[in-house]
N, C-alpha and C positions, 0 to 999 in steps of 0.2 A: 746239188752241194758235194764239192770236195773235199775229203779229211786225210787227214795225212794219217802215219802208219800208226802214231801213238794213240790217237782220237779212235783207231780202227781198232785197237788191241787191248782198250781202257774196258774193263769193267766196273760199275757202281755197284753196290750192295746194299739194299735197302732192309734196317733192323727195326725192330721195335723192343721198348724196354724191358719186356716178359714173353718168353718162350716157353713157360713149364706148363705142365700138361693141365693145371689150373687154368692155365689162360688161353686155353687150345678148344674150341667152342664145337670145330668140327671134325669129321673123323677124317684119320690120318697121321701120316708121321714127318717130324721134321726131316730133310734131307741136309746131308752133313756138307758144310761149308765146301767142301774141296770138291763132291759131287757137282756143286752148282757151278762151279766156276768151270770144271771138263766140260759140262755141258754147253757152254758159251762160248769153249773155245775150240774153231773150226776143226776139221780133222786134217790131218798132215799129209803130204804125198811121201812114200818109202817105197824107193824101188819103183818107182813108178806106178806104183796104187796106191789107193786110197785105204788108210785106214779105217776098221770095221767101226769102231767107237760110234756110240749116238752120241747127237748133239744137236741144239736146237736151232735152227734157221732163221727162227725169227727175230733171235736177239735176246729172247726173256727167257727166264726159268722162274717158277714159281718154288719157295722154301718149303711149301708141307704139299704132301702126296695125298691124292683122293684116297678116299677108304671107303670102308661098308657102313650101311647106317639102314636098322630094320630090316635086315635081310636080304638090302640089296645094295648093290656096288653101285657106287655114285660119282658119275666123269667129272671131270675138271671142265668141262665145257656143258656150257646150259642154252638153253635154249632163249632166245631172243625178246621173241615175244611174251615169254613168261616173265623174263629175269627183269626187265623194263618198269613192271609193274611192281616191284617189292618195295616196301615201304616198313617203316618199324617207329612208335611212336614213344616206346621211353626203353634206357637200357641202363642198369643197373648191374650188370656183373661184373665181378672182378674190380670194382669202385676201390683208389689206391689212396693214400695218405698225403695226395697232392691238395696244391690248394685250390678249391673251388671257386667256380667265377658262377653267377648270377644267369648266365646265358642259358635259356629255355633247349632242353633237348631237341624238341620239336621243330625244324625248318618251316621256311614259307612252300616247301616245294611237295608238289601230292607223290611224287614216286620217284624210282632212279630214272626214269625215260623224262622226267620231269627236270631234273636236277642237268641230266647230260647234256639237254639243250642251252642251260644256260654258259656254258663252257665254248668259248670262243674258237672257229676254226676247228670243232671237232667233227669228222665224218661220222657217220650212222654206224652202231655196231653191225657185225656179220650175223646172219641167222643162228647161227651156230659160234659161239663165243666163249675164250676160256674165261676164267675166273679164277684167282689168286686169293684164297684167304688166308688170315695169319698176321699182314702185315709183313712178310721178310720175302724179299725176292731179287734176282741176279738180272741184272740188265745192260747191255749194249750202250757204250754210252755215244755211239751215233745213233742209237732210235731216240736218244736224248732230245739229241742237239737237232734232228731231224722235225722235231714236233715243235710247232709255232711259239713264239714266246708269248703272243698273247693266251692260247691254250694253257700253260703254265701261270701265267698270272692271274688270268681268272680262276683258276685251280686252289692258287694262295690265297686270293680273295674270300674265294670260298669256305676254304678249313681255316680260316682265320676269324671265325666268327666264334669261336669258345674252344671248351678241352672238350667236353662228353657233346657231340652234335650229331645228328640226323646224317649231316653231309662226309661224316666221317665213314660212315656206315655205307654213303654210297661211294666215294672213293674205291674203298679196300674192292667192290666189285667191280672196279673201272680198271684197275692198274693195269690190268693185263691186256686190255684194250688198247688204253693210252701208250704202253711200252711196247706192245709186241706187233711185227708186220709193218712196221713204220716206212716211208720211201717208197712202197710200190710193191714190198717183198709179203705175199700173202702170208698170214699168221696160220691161218690153216687150209692147204689146198681142196680145193671144191672135193674132190674126191674121198680127203678123207675124212671130208664134213658128211657128206653123204654114206660113208661107211660108217662112222659114229651115227649118224640117223637110223642107219637100218638095224644097229646092233643094240639100240637101246630099245626098253619094256614100255619105258614112260618117264615121265617130267617130276622130278622130287616137290610137291605141292605142297610144304611147311616153308611157310613163310619167317619163321626164327632161325631158319640156318639157311641152307645150301638153295635156296629158294630158286626154281628154274634147273637144276641141273640134270641132266640126262642120266640116267637111272637102269641098269638091267638087271635083271633078277638072276 
């Protein structure tokens, strides 16, 4: 699929209504808006040499950095086999004064892996997959357009079930997979994935938070 220059140069930023520290349930810090945009802007040629600034060739940047918890450095990258077993049965933190519906929190899905299979035209997660917590991220418009309309339609239907639902927590752990490395671009090259695995000393085991994240002591 061909995209014009405007589409290729457009960045979409996803935000949530509350990014206060009280609503940050994972360890880390918020990235500055300008930094997020800069990380999605490809290097430019200067005097026939490339600028050395860091950028994200996958077309996706999370608004929250990874951090430390319980003495361990927690990676943004997770072990797929562990991550897809993620589930939660209740969520009451940071409930605001919005109108509440009578929809139960628990869905008909056993876990994240079960929910992912309900999304149309979605390939399996790679063995080492990024997870973006916090609900704030920036993405290339091209990545959105390259994802099947059927995928977005099934995702919309799933998340429309209610306001405070289990599916929302499944989606939070899937945005990076849905929106990075689309269209044949590897979200994480195999060599880098192998290096992350080699450096890791374990996998975060607590279901209430960054379950499945690669950790290092």
